[in-house]
N, C-alpha and C positions, 0 to 999 in steps of 0.2 A: 222142414223147412229151412231151417236155420241148422248151422254146421255147429258145434261146441265147440270154441276157440281153446287152445291148448293152453294150459296153465302158465300162469305169467312166471311162476318159481319155475317149472321148466325149461321154460325158454332161457330164462337166467343163467340155468345150469348147464344148459347145453353152450351158451355164450361166454361164459367164465369158466370152460372147463379147459386147464392147461398142464402142460408136464408138470409131473412132482406131485399128481392127486390130489392137489390143497381143494379141498371142498369151498364155495364160495358161502355162505351166510347171509342172511338179511338183518339188517337192524330194524330191532324191534325194542319196542319200549314196556316194559313192563308196571302197569297200572298198578300203583299201592292198594289195598285191598277195603273192604268198607270199615274197619275198623278202624285203621290210621287216617282215612279220609274224615270220619267222624271227630279225632283224634284235634286233628289241627283246623275243624271248625270250631274247637272248641276252646280255641283260644291260642294251640300250642304252636309250636313254629313248622313250618310244612316239608314234609319227609324229602329226601334228594331226588331225584330222579336218575336212573339207572338207566345208561349208555350201556352199548356192548357193541364196539366197533369192530369192522373185520378184517381181516389180514391183509389187506389191499390199503385200507386207510391207516393202518399203522407203518406200512413201507413207507408210504408218503411221508410221514411225519418224521421218519428216520432219516431218509433224505432229507429233509428240511433240517432237521438236526446236525445233518453234516456237512451243509454248506450255508449255514448261519453266518451273520457279522459275527468279527473277533467281539466286539462291544456288546452284542447284546445279553452275554451273560454276564454283566458288569451292570446293566439298564434297569430301569427300576422295572417289578412285574405291571401288569395290565391294570391291577387294581389299583396300584397305589400312583399312578401318573397323574388324575385327579387330586389325588393330597397336596402333590406340590413337587417342585422341580429342585435336580442336585443343587447344593452350590457350585459344587465345580463348573458346572454346565454354564452358571451365571458369572462368572469370573471368565470363563472362556468368553464368552459373549460379550462383556464389555472390555476385555480386552482386544477383542477384532472389534469394537465399536470404534474406541479412541485411537488404533494404530495409524500408521502411515504406511497405507498400499499405494505407491505411485503407479502411473499408469506406465504403459510399453513405452511409450513415448518420453515419457518424463526418465526412463530407465534408460533408454538408448540415450539421450544427452547425455545424462550424468555417469555414464561407460565413458563417454568419448571425451565430456571436458575435468573428470576425476583424477585426483592423484592416485598415484599407484598403489599407495597402499589402501586404499579406500574399496579398490576395485575386488568384485566378488562379494562386497560383503550385505550383512540386511539392511538396507534404506534407513530403518528405524533406527540399527544400533549406529549407522553412522550421525546420524542428525544426534541418538544422545551423548555420543560421545565429543560433539562439537558443541556441544550446550554446556557440558562439563569444562569447556578448555578452561584453563586457568588465563591464558593471555589475549583473552578478546574482551574488548572497550566497552563494548556497546549491549546494548539488549538482547540477550541471545533467548528470543522470545521464537515459540514454537513455528508460527506462520512466518516468519523472516527466515529461520531455517532451510523449513520446505522451499519458500524462494528461491535460495540461494541454492538448492539439491540441484534443480534445473535450469538456472540463469533468468528466473523468470521476472527480467526487469519489465519497467513499462508498461507493457496493455495487462502484464500480468497480476500487477501491482506492488511488486517491491521496487524500491529505490534506494539510489544511493544514499539518500539519506536515512535509512534506517539502520545502516550503520553508525550515523552520528555518537559520540562517546555520550555516556552516561553516568552523571556522579551519583557519589552515594546519595547525596541528599535529595537530588532527582528518584532514585527508587526508591526512598523512604515515601515520597510524595505522590508518585504513579499509584492509581488504583493497580489493586490486585490482578494479576496476569493468572490464566491458567496455565502452566509447567507442566504438565501430567499428558494433555489432549492433542494427540500427535493428528488426528483428522481435521478433515477439512472441514468441520464445522465450527473451528478455529480461528476465526476468519483474521485476515492482517489488517491491522488497522492501519490508517492513512499516516504518512510520515509529514515533518514541519511544513507548513505554508508558508513561511517565512525565514527561511533559512539566511544566516549571511555569508560571507565570503569565507571566514577564519575557519564555522562549522561545515562548509564542502569540504576545505581540503583538510579537516583533522576527519571527517565520514571516511574520504577516499583513502586516505593513508591507513585507517582501521580497515575496511573492503582489502586491501594489498595485503596486511599482515593477517588477516583470517582466510584470504585465499592462497596463501603460500603455504597450507597444510592441509586444504581442502579441494585442489583444483592442480592441474598440471601448470608445467612449466608453460609452456605455448597459451593459457589463458590467462596466465599470469599476467604475461607482458602483457596483452590486449590493455587492463586493468591500470597496467603499470604506465602506459603510453599514455591512458583517460588524464591521469594524476598528474603527471608532467605536465602536460597542457593548461590544465587547468590553474597548475604553480604559476607557468609563465604568461597567462594570461592576466593574471595580477601584479606582474612585475612592473614598478615604480605608481600605480595608482592602481587601487584596492577597489574592484566594482562594486556598485550599489546594491541595493535587494532587489532590484525590476533586474538587473543586469544579472544577479547571482542564481533567479530563479528561472532564467533563462539555460544557465550553463547547467542545471539540475535536470532541466527538460531532455538539454540535449544530450549530453553524456548517460542518462536513462534509452531514448531510441539509439542511440549509437549500440549500447550494449543489448537490447532487444533485437536489434539489427545483426549483431554477433551471433546472439542464438539462431535467430530464425537463417541464417547461412550453415551453422553447423547442422541440422536437419535437413536443409536442401540439399546441401553441395557437400558436407563435408568439415571438418576442421580445418582440413588446409586452405580452404573458398573460405571462410569466414575469418582466418586470420587477417586479409586485407584490409579490413575494418580499422587497425590501427593505423594505416596512412590519412585516415579520414578525420583523426585531431588533428586539425589545421584549421587556419584563419580561412583558408582559403574553401574550406567548405562549402558547400550548396547551402544546406540545411541552418547551418548556422548564420550564412550570410541573412537567408531569409529572415530567420528569427531577429534578429540585431535591425533588420530594416524597419520591419514590424514594429518594433519597439520605436524607433527614430519618429515614423511616422505617425504613431499613435501620441509622441511627445510634441510635436510640430501642431497636430489638429489641439491637440489641449491648449497650447497656445495663443491659439489663432481664435478660440474659444474666448478666451480670459480677454485678448483686445479687440474682440468686437464687442464683448460684453462692459467695456469700461466706456466713461462717457466722454462724447466727443471735446476738446479742448477749443474755445475760439480762437483765432489767429491775433485779432484785435485786442484780448482782453490783456494778454501783458505791457503793451503798450500804452492803454488807456490808465493801468496799475500805475509804469513807470511815471505818465505825466501829474499822474495823482500824488506821487510821492515827491514829483518836482515841483509841482505848485504850493501845494502843502495848505497853509490858510489865508496866505497872501493873494488878495487880489489879484487879475492879471492887470488892470488896467495900472498899478501898480508896479508892476515888471514889466511893463511895456514902457515906461516913464524911465527905467534904470540907465544911466550909462552904460554904453556897451564898446567895445574897442574889438573888432572881428567879431568871433565867435564867444568873446569872453563877456559876462556880465557884473556889474560892481556887487561885489559880497552885502549883503543885507547885513548880517553881523557886524561890521565896520561900520554901517550907521549907526547900530544899537549903542545904548549906556554902556552895555560892559564892555563892546569893542572887537577886536578879532587880532587874536596873539600871535599873527604870523611869524614875528621876528621876535617874539620874547617879550616884548612890553606890552602893559594891559592897556588898550584903548588907543595902540596905534598899530597900524598894520602895513608891512611890508608893502614897496611897489609887486613883487611879485604875486602875493596872495590876496591883495584888492579884487583884482578882477581875474580870477579864477574859478572855472565856470561849477567846479566841484563845492563851491561852498554855498551853492543854491540850495544843498541838502540841509545847512546850518539855519533855514530860515526860522524865524519867530513870529510869531502873531500879533 
């Protein structure tokens, strides 16, 4: 009723037959005898299992061995992976985590504005060289140098006041900064919020000194134009603190505009920003106008809060000072000549020394209205 199926081993032999008369064998596991099983159950270590691998598996392993990754032979064995990681791997990962890896856009901007000696060099190498330069007068922290790499002023956190001169005493008093972490985890710190005009000019000069060895000549001309305008703005009358803050914001915004034009239209179009460093610039006029409006509003509020003065108050004060303690009836009875009234001091025992003689008054001093202030009780 049922046909006996062919042996599976027979099928395998039929399908695996190949030129070369190589016989295929099955993988078989040889179990240990009862004596070894009893020894293992008695507390000894389990015996190894013997596995026979056919020729096909050996060929596969040979191909895998020939095409393995070059570093496989240097890596740890599978049994030792759980024990630990090589120290060299830790160092490599640590360097990668603290390294400066600019984006494609940042590299494009730097290539456009970079000094010819810096083109084609590693980005982190460029920052390290700038950090160790001897002629820098500002704090060459890594976040500031990262911002200078791609001209990241204003919106990207960099300010011209980050190039302010740092004295040796300020270096000792300032908290310790990380000078080895080039990654973006080392954030840029805000610049001073209350700069003086002298600080701004000094920062622009330091910026110019740094840029001559970091940027190309066209980019340096833009920063030089900004420095010249700020110096001309303060000729004759040094700006106050609020006006200085406006200048800082305005210069940062113009340098940010330069960066944007480099990205969108190229360096040639970005050089047009030089002509915008002028008193006729619309943005500067708006900032200064807003400042004047704020001052006018503050003065108006002060005048509104000041108590009103009664117009008749001054007249009553003068009348009280005029009459003093003399009754009005006595004053009305004094002799008069036109608008002049007889001096009450002339009638006193002391007398009026108008002509230099005590007790006698000169005719010109007898009837002088100003002597009414000398009335006595």
